[in-house]
C-alpha positions as CSV (number, residue, x, y, z in Angstrom):
1,M,11.8,281.5,-37.1
2,R,9.4,280.2,-39.7
3,G,10.5,277.2,-41.7
4,C,12.5,275.9,-38.8
5,Q,11.3,273.4,-36.2
6,S,13.9,274.6,-33.7
7,Q,14.0,278.0,-32.1
8,V,16.5,280.4,-33.9
9,W,17.5,283.9,-32.9
10,I,19.5,286.2,-35.2
11,D,20.7,289.7,-34.4
12,G,22.7,291.9,-36.6
13,N,25.0,294.9,-36.1
14,N,26.2,297.4,-38.7
15,L,29.8,298.4,-38.0
16,D,31.2,300.9,-40.5
17,G,29.0,299.5,-43.3
18,H,29.7,295.8,-42.6
19,L,27.2,293.5,-41.0
20,W,28.0,291.2,-38.2
21,F,25.5,288.7,-37.0
22,D,25.1,286.8,-33.7
23,A,22.8,283.8,-33.7
24,D,21.7,281.0,-31.4
25,S,19.4,278.1,-31.4
26,D,18.0,275.6,-29.0
27,A,19.2,272.7,-31.2
28,F,22.8,271.7,-31.5
29,I,22.7,270.8,-35.2
30,V,21.0,274.2,-36.0
31,K,23.8,276.0,-34.0
32,G,26.3,274.2,-36.4
33,L,24.3,275.3,-39.4
34,L,24.2,278.8,-38.2
35,G,27.9,278.7,-37.9
36,V,28.2,277.8,-41.6
37,V,25.8,280.5,-42.6
38,L,27.5,283.2,-40.4
39,A,30.9,282.2,-41.9
40,A,29.5,283.1,-45.3
41,Y,28.0,286.4,-44.3
42,N,29.8,288.0,-41.3
43,G,31.8,291.1,-42.1
44,K,30.3,291.6,-45.5
45,T,28.5,294.8,-46.7
46,P,24.8,294.5,-47.3
47,Q,25.4,294.5,-51.1
48,Q,27.9,291.7,-50.8
49,I,25.3,289.7,-48.8
50,M,22.7,290.3,-51.4
51,N,25.0,289.3,-54.2
52,F,26.5,286.2,-52.5
53,D,25.5,282.9,-54.1
54,I,24.6,281.0,-51.0
55,E,23.3,278.0,-52.9
56,D,26.7,277.6,-54.6
57,Y,28.4,277.9,-51.3
58,F,26.2,275.1,-49.9
59,A,26.8,273.0,-53.0
60,Q,30.6,273.5,-52.6
61,L,30.3,272.2,-49.0
62,G,28.1,269.3,-50.1
63,L,25.8,270.5,-47.2
64,I,22.2,270.2,-48.6
65,K,22.5,266.5,-49.5
66,H,23.2,265.7,-45.9
67,L,20.1,267.5,-44.5
68,S,16.5,266.4,-44.3
69,P,14.1,268.5,-46.3
70,T,12.9,270.1,-43.1
71,R,16.4,271.1,-42.0
72,G,17.1,272.4,-45.6
73,N,14.0,274.6,-45.4
74,G,15.1,275.8,-42.0
75,L,18.5,276.6,-43.3
76,R,17.1,278.6,-46.2
77,A,14.8,280.5,-43.8
78,M,17.8,281.5,-41.8
79,V,19.5,282.8,-45.0
80,K,16.3,284.7,-46.0
81,R,16.2,286.4,-42.6
82,I,19.9,287.5,-42.9
83,Q,19.2,288.7,-46.5
84,A,16.2,290.6,-45.3
85,M,18.2,292.3,-42.5
86,A,20.9,293.2,-45.1
87,A,18.2,294.6,-47.5
88,S,16.8,296.8,-44.7
89,V,20.1,298.6,-44.0
């Protein structure tokens, strides 16, 4: 995935109008970040995914301030990929 130094794989399934994602990475910290992202998006409709304020979610968690700029960019690249998948449904 572009924007991420680690390898990331994201797959999505549409079940009755709700999207469920499976994701993996070759880096343990990225696997953890994927878990945070999937907790925000799994089971939502495409419209809910598009409307969800992910930056506010990250701010509430205090997540971004603990990441390097590179990890933050990678995290946002994962979010953009999921949002693109939701937009294509």
